[in-house]
C-alpha positions, -999 to 999 in steps of 0.1 A, spaced: 666 422 477 652 438 443 650 420 410 673 428 382 644 442 363 636 465 392 671 477 394 670 485 356 638 503 362 653 524 390 685 532 369 662 543 340 642 566 364 675 579 378 689 587 344 655 606 335 659 627 366 696 634 357 686 644 322 660 667 334 683 682 358 711 687 334 685 702 309 674 728 337 710 737 344 719 743 309 722 779 298 691 789 276 713 791 245 726 756 248 693 738 257 685 733 219 720 723 211 720 689 228 694 662 220 683 637 249 704 612 232 735 636 231 731 643 269 726 605 277 757 598 257 777 624 275 764 611 309 778 578 300 809 591 288 814 611 320 811 580 341 835 561 319 859 589 321 858 587 359 863 550 360 891 551 333 910 580 349 912 565 383 894 594 400 870 571 416 896 551 433 911 583 451 918 577 489 912 614 499 879 628 512 877 654 486 890 648 450 898 678 427 882 673 393 891 697 364 858 701 347 874 714 315 897 684 313 867 660 317 850 679 289 880 678 267 884 640 271 847 632 265 844 653 235 874 636 220 859 603 230 826 612 212 845 620 180 863 586 181 829 570 188 814 591 159 788 603 183 792 641 174 815 668 172 808 687 205 824 718 215 844 712 249 834 748 260 797 739 257 801 704 272 816 717 303 782 729 313 770 693 310 800 682 330 793 707 358 754 699 359 763 662 361 786 668 392 759 690 408 733 662 402 756 636 417 766 657 447 728 664 454 721 627 452 747 611 473 
């Protein structure tokens, strides 16, 4: 069994890999529009959305996720959290890259 500190270190490393993956997937014109902190916030907001929406509790083998709906929800949450005024049409690229990363690392 790993220690709590080791788990935190592994989570941080996983987050860094995901950040790099998302940055690599973004269209060139969007790479400079999102800071690392923006992307980390969006990564957390995506996870929160999946938990709050009940998507993770689906009983089917495959779950249909509307990427635009996720992007719309997390951009609205970012406004409420005063984390930024993101364009949902741009955030959808982050949502798609996040999903691709998760699928590759199952």
